[in-house]
C-alpha angles and dihedrals in degrees: 000000000000090000091051091048092053092050091052094041107045100183103051110146094017129117119215131190111205114196120200086028096159092062118093092250094044092050092049091052093047092051092048091049090053091049088056093052104261125141103235131204112198117213126185141136086239096070097172094056090042091051092050090054091049090053090059092052122074123289094258091071130079140183127238130187125230130199121243135169110273130213098017120146125244096268091045091049090055090058090047088050093058092044091050091051091053093046094046093050091046095052095041091047093051091052094047100042091061100046096077092231102074120213148209127267119196127193129189114238129166139223084242086075088061104035098043101188110077103067137031114296094246091064093044092049093048093052093045089050092049091055089050091051090052092054093047093048091047090056092048098046102031096089089058095054097260115128122200121195139161133222115211114188121185115241107298125189092227095054098051121062124187093264093060094042091049089058092051094043105028095172096051119113123234090256092051090052090051090051091052091052096046101035129086090267087153139090091242140054088235110054120221111260133210087249089059091052093047092049090051089051091052090052095049092045094049131079088251087081097045090126094053118092134152090012128145105211106207116205108201101156117238092358094248085169136349125248091212 
């Protein structure tokens, strides 16, 4: 029975820190991690929302607040994003490399960092840089049992709310934003869902992916065509 339980719940005995946990994607990943038996620490600048999510998870989980620069514009926030990826990997790597058990670090990328022509250049550059940081960190930490991988979903309606899209497309009207969310603004007939992203995160965080390091896992739905 224990063996069956571990097969069904792939993260039993593991501790995960989910940053950006109050976002739709962060919450989906946190919930999926809990379903698979992990103890999850939720971290987000929006502590109240993060704490509410934690209350709906089991009692072994807790929320923690993190500090981020406030009031920066979209282009500035893209630079902060790359810096935060580097800092997060550095701190997580330091903690994991000394524990004798290693660990897995996951970063959120985007196909926009590979395609380069669908969104403003600041966003594309930040995501491309994040993928590069992941590969560099994987090479540095791999020998000490710490894996670093990225998940790059294509634009999915569920992962972008109006607030985020408004930052990317500041001149768009409310109706245009709705059209972007509801249209086939995707490379596939079946858009990538938050469930798809969360399942990919479970795989990369589990021992099932112990041979995967420095990889950018692209989620492009039913693979209608490849971006490579």
